[in-house]
N, C-alpha and C positions, 0 to 999 in steps of 0.2 A: 311258631311265634305265639306268645301268650296273648290272650285276649281277655278283656275285663267283662265280667258278667255281674249283673245285679240279680240276686236271688233272694228268696224268702224261705227261711227255715224256722219253724215254731213261732211264726209271727214276727220274726226278726229279719229286717232287711239287711242284707250283706252285699258287699262288693268283693268279688273274688277274681283271681287271675287263673286261667287255665289254658293249656295248649290243646285241650280236647275239642272235638267238634261240638257245635251248638246242641245237636240232638243228644249227644252223650252227657253233656252238662245237665240238660233238662231231665234226662233219665235218672241221673244221680240225685238231683234235687227231689224228683218225684219219689224215688225209692226211699230216701231219708224221711221225707214227709209222711209216706205210707207207714214206715216203721214207727214213727212218732205217734201217728194216729192209732196204730195197734196198741201201743203202750197206754195211751190216754183212754182207750175204750176198756182196757182190762183193769185199770186202776183209776178210781175217781179221786179227785182232790189232790193229786200230786203237784208238787212245786215244779216250775218249769225246768229247773236244773235237774231235778230227779228224773223227769221225763226224758230229757236229753241224755242223761247218763244211762238209763235203762235201754233206750233205743240204741245207743252206741254199743252197749254190751250185747244186745240181740244181734246187731249187725256184725260185731266182732266174732260172735259164736258161729254165725253162718259162714263168715269168711274162713275161719280156721277149719271148720268142718270141710268146706270145699277144697281148701289147700291140702288137707289130709287125703281126701279122695283123689285129688289130682296127683299127689305124690305116689299114692298106691298104684294108680293107673300107669304112671310113667315107669315105675319099677316093674310092673307086669309086662309092659311093652318092651322094656330093656331085656328082661329075662327071655321073652319070646324071641326077640331079635337075636340074642346070643345063641339060643337053641337052633334057630334057623341057619345061622352062620355055621354052626358046628355041623349041622346036617349036610349043608352044601359042601363044606370042606371034607367031610367023611365020604361023600360020593365021588369026590375028585381023586 
């Protein structure tokens, strides 16, 4: 069941709906705000929209990198499982 949360991102108060646990929502908000802070520290005088876009790009880059690593790990596990199955079948 979705629950309403009042959050603050980049100084903007928002009301969002989520079916995630309170702690998970708080972690997401903290993560986004930390990424925004990283961008703001590395670049002075950026407009709010540019900060948000750069933070979104940084988060997206991390996500895609992790998805690639996850896919690679899954493929490796699948290959190993197939080899194990073949070894078991060969011994029978």
